[in-house]
N, C-alpha and C positions, 0 to 999 in steps of 0.2 A: 116390670114386676120382679124378675129374677135378679139375683146377685151375679153380675157378669164378670166381676174382676176386671181383667184387661180385655175381655172379649168385646168385639164390636158387633157381633151378630149372634142370633139364636140358631143353634143347630137345627137343620131341617132335613127332610127326606128320611134316609135310613140313619137312625140314631142309636147309640149305645147308652143305655140308662144304667146308672149306679145309684142304688138306694141303700141307705144305712139306717140302723136303728140300734139304740142302746138297749142291751138286754137287762131286764129287771129294774128299769129306771124308777118305776113307782115305788118299789121296795126301798131303793136308795133315798128317794125323797121322804118317805115315811120315817126312816131311821134318823135322818139329820138333814133338814132342808138347807141349812146354811152350807154345810159341807157338799151337799149335792149340787148346789148352785155353783160352787167353785169347780167341782169336777166337770160339770156341763160346760162351763166357760173354757176350761182347758181343752175339752173335746171339741167344742165349736171352733175355737181359734185354730186348732190343728187341722180340722177338716176343711175349713174355709181356705187356709193357706195352701194345703195340698191341691185342692180343687182348682184354685186360681193358677198355681204354678203348672198344673197339668193341662190347662186350657179348657176346663169344664165349664158348663153353664149351670149355675145353681138356680133352679126354678122353684124349689119348694123346701121349706124349712119350718119345722114346728117342734118346739120342745126338745126332743132328743133324736130327731131323725132328719136326714137330708135327702133331697131328690135332685140328681145331677144328670145332665145330658152331655154327651161327648160325640163329636164327629168320628173320632179315631178310637176303635175298640182297644187297641194296645195301650193308648194313653189312659183309658178308663180303668183297665185292669192294673196298670202300673200305679195309678192313683189309689186304687183299693188296697194294694199291697203297702204302699207308703202310709196310708192311714193306719192300717193294722200295726205296722212296724213302729210308727210314731207313737201310737197309743201304748204299745208294749214298753217303749223306752221313755215315756213321758215322766216328768217329775210331778207326781200327784200330791206332793207335800203331805199333809195329813188328811187328805181327802180320799174318798172311796175311788178305787181304780175301776174304771168303766170297761165293760166288755161290749164290743160292737159287732153286730152281724151285718154282713154286706152281701148284696146280690146284684148281678149284672145280666141284662138281657138286651137284645138288639133286634131292630126291625123298623119298618116304616112308621114314622111318628106323625100323629096329628097334633099340630101346634097352633095355638091361637093366643095372641097377646102375651107371649113369653111363658105360656103354660102348656102342658101336654096332657092328652087324654086318649083313651081308646085301649085297644087290646095289648099293645106292647108295654106301656107303663103298668097296666093291670097285671100282666104276667110277671113283670119285675117285682111288683109288690108281693104277689103270691109266692114267688121264689124266695124273697126275703123272709117270709113267714117260716120257711123250712130251715133257715140257717140258725146257728147258735153263736153266742159271743165268741169272737176271735176267728170266725169262719168266713170265707169268701166263696159263694156259690155262683156258678156261671151256667147259663143255658148253652146248649150246643151251638146256637147262633153266634155266641161270643167265643166259645172255646175253640171253634174251628178257625178263628182269625187271629189268635194270639200265640205267643211263644212260651208262656209260663209252664213250669212243671205242674201237672194237675192229675187228679184222680178221677176216674169215671165212676159215678155213684149210681148209675142206672136210669131206667125210665121211671118217672114218678108222676102221679096225678097231683095237681095242685088244686087247692080249695076253689070251688066254683067253676073249674075248667073241665071241659068234656074230654079232652085228649091229653095223654101224658106227654111230658117233655123229657129230653135227655138232660141230666144234671151232672155237672163236673164241679170239683172243688179245687181251688188253687192250693198248691202245696200238697204235702203228704201227711200232715198231722192227722191224728185220729180224733174224731168227734163222734158224738152220739149219732145213731142212725137217723136218717131223714124221717120226719113225721109223715104218716100216711093220711091223706085227705080224701081219698076216693077209693075206688075199686080195689 
């Protein structure tokens, strides 16, 4: 089911998830669907190339978001940085420049038939909801295992989750405060 690139196996056990989403894609499509289609193609080609080169397993893709699993958390974060840098430097021609939000979380994964489900991918999705275009957010489960420069953003409740998580941001750029979803 997943786009594996050169991978021969699906990551199992403790997995690092990288989820992406294009910010404001509905608005881009409403303004000019032909230009939006070109922008999405540029985005998709770049994300697929980076994921393949980094050894990720693409298990979900729909419209303007990707769901990727990695065995190595450092490779996952490096891929997230490469995606953001690639998009920032992309030749968008006359098409809308896309802003992508990225989140990474790590933990024991439940996998069946090349797809993942359960608490860890759910938390990754909720963390992605907190990011804005151009931003990469990490849970502490990923942050404690990688070497990137990052900012500690605090404890935050994520939508539908009962306990807060520690959130970090890759890099030191300023972004809007994380949206509050609970207490």
